[in-house]
Wavefront OBJ file of the C-alpha trace (Angstrom):
o trace
v 0.124 -0.085 -0.152
v 1.660 3.371 -1.043
v -0.356 6.609 -1.518
v -2.248 7.751 -4.416
v 0.269 10.442 -5.426
v 3.177 7.995 -5.142
v 1.935 5.303 -7.128
v 0.866 7.708 -10.163
v 3.647 9.973 -10.347
v 6.619 7.749 -9.270
v 5.732 4.040 -9.853
v 3.325 3.916 -12.508
v 5.476 6.384 -15.136
v 8.902 4.401 -14.215
v 6.880 1.028 -14.821
v 7.696 -0.309 -11.050
v 4.217 -0.895 -10.507
v 1.065 -1.623 -12.337
v -2.609 -0.800 -11.093
v -3.972 -4.332 -9.676
v -6.780 -4.740 -12.339
v -8.110 -8.393 -13.018
v -6.588 -8.448 -15.685
v -3.258 -7.607 -14.528
v -3.673 -10.221 -11.386
v -4.627 -12.627 -13.978
v -1.389 -12.352 -16.044
v 0.682 -12.570 -13.002
v -1.116 -15.725 -11.902
v -0.040 -16.859 -15.508
v 3.368 -15.781 -15.058
v 3.807 -17.638 -11.850
v 2.308 -20.769 -13.091
v 4.517 -20.497 -16.109
v 7.823 -19.936 -13.614
v 6.558 -23.195 -11.778
v 6.183 -25.513 -14.729
v 9.596 -24.601 -15.790
v 11.027 -24.983 -12.457
v 9.484 -28.476 -12.005
v 11.085 -29.275 -15.767
v 14.277 -28.044 -14.670
v 14.208 -30.365 -11.313
v 13.215 -33.553 -13.887
v 16.045 -32.935 -15.892
v 18.489 -32.525 -13.390
v 17.413 -35.590 -11.758
v 17.696 -37.737 -15.430
v 21.493 -36.163 -15.570
v 22.082 -36.848 -12.137
v 21.490 -40.807 -12.687
v 23.462 -40.821 -15.882
v 26.306 -38.867 -14.566
v 26.879 -39.552 -10.829
v 30.161 -41.560 -10.535
v 31.245 -41.700 -14.036
v 34.853 -41.110 -14.978
v 35.351 -38.403 -18.157
v 38.662 -38.200 -20.258
v 39.887 -35.073 -21.380
v 42.935 -35.312 -23.915
v 44.910 -32.200 -24.227
v 47.889 -31.436 -26.452
v 50.656 -31.349 -24.071
v 51.934 -34.247 -22.370
v 54.766 -33.104 -20.548
v 52.767 -32.295 -17.042
v 51.327 -29.107 -17.450
v 48.684 -27.795 -19.649
v 48.817 -24.647 -22.129
v 45.229 -23.429 -20.671
v 43.244 -24.842 -17.977
v 40.396 -27.000 -18.248
v 37.164 -25.106 -17.691
v 33.606 -25.627 -16.207
v 32.368 -24.924 -19.704
v 34.628 -27.558 -21.409
v 33.702 -29.956 -18.617
v 29.583 -28.950 -19.229
v 30.178 -29.466 -23.206
v 31.724 -32.949 -22.521
v 29.319 -33.867 -19.986
v 26.223 -32.802 -22.183
v 27.775 -34.769 -24.862
v 28.040 -37.457 -23.257
v 24.313 -37.743 -21.549
v 22.500 -36.190 -24.410
v 21.072 -33.683 -22.183
v 22.029 -30.049 -21.308
v 24.248 -29.684 -18.525
v 24.417 -25.941 -17.564
v 28.157 -24.229 -17.199
v 27.084 -22.531 -13.851
v 26.260 -26.245 -12.490
v 29.907 -27.420 -12.544
v 32.145 -26.918 -9.391
v 35.928 -27.430 -10.413
v 38.086 -27.886 -6.630
v 40.850 -25.866 -8.469
v 41.887 -24.639 -11.365
v 42.877 -27.757 -13.629
v 46.234 -26.632 -15.035
v 48.335 -30.188 -15.002
v 47.525 -33.602 -16.105
v 45.890 -36.134 -13.531
v 42.689 -37.071 -11.853
v 40.343 -34.694 -10.521
v 37.031 -34.473 -9.284
v 34.202 -32.550 -10.156
v 31.036 -31.848 -8.421
v 27.501 -30.789 -10.449
v 25.405 -28.609 -8.163
v 21.936 -28.283 -9.790
v 18.961 -26.805 -7.632
v 17.492 -30.313 -6.693
v 20.370 -32.470 -7.054
v 23.980 -33.241 -7.019
v 26.461 -35.375 -8.424
v 29.887 -36.411 -8.413
v 32.354 -36.961 -11.365
v 36.139 -37.864 -11.906
v 37.991 -35.921 -14.438
v 40.738 -37.632 -16.044
v 42.909 -35.478 -17.769
v 45.735 -36.861 -20.477
v 48.605 -35.969 -22.663
v 47.948 -36.155 -26.445
l 1 2 3 4 5 6 7 8 9 10 11 12 13 14 15 16 17 18 19 20 21 22 23 24 25 26 27 28 29 30 31 32 33 34 35 36 37 38 39 40 41 42 43 44 45 46 47 48 49 50 51 52 53 54 55 56 57 58 59 60 61 62 63 64 65 66 67 68 69 70 71 72 73 74 75 76 77 78 79 80 81 82 83 84 85 86 87 88 89 90 91 92 93 94 95 96 97 98 99 100 101 102 103 104 105 106 107 108 109 110 111 112 113 114 115 116 117 118 119 120 121 122 123 124 125 126 127
């Protein structure tokens, strides 16, 4: 609840608020239902991905076999490799690396989704 003048002169003009007409209320309810459906879809996708990925080992072949890499393995590269492996989209933001991967070896990466989590072993090998 705000004063009429504040609503008309500031909030409505800057599109920070809208009058609570029946049409606006219905539009808001539809938007909330759409968000809830999207959230459920993403949660189901996360569950499928976790079932397929949890405990798996993913191998990366890098160009340097002298122990250090020319460039670090990034969460985006890990997400792309996992997406190819399972056939479902794995968002880059879900991949948590313990540190910057700049050396050949084995590492453990965590996948944190909103409703599920998984652990994946990354095996970095030289070419």
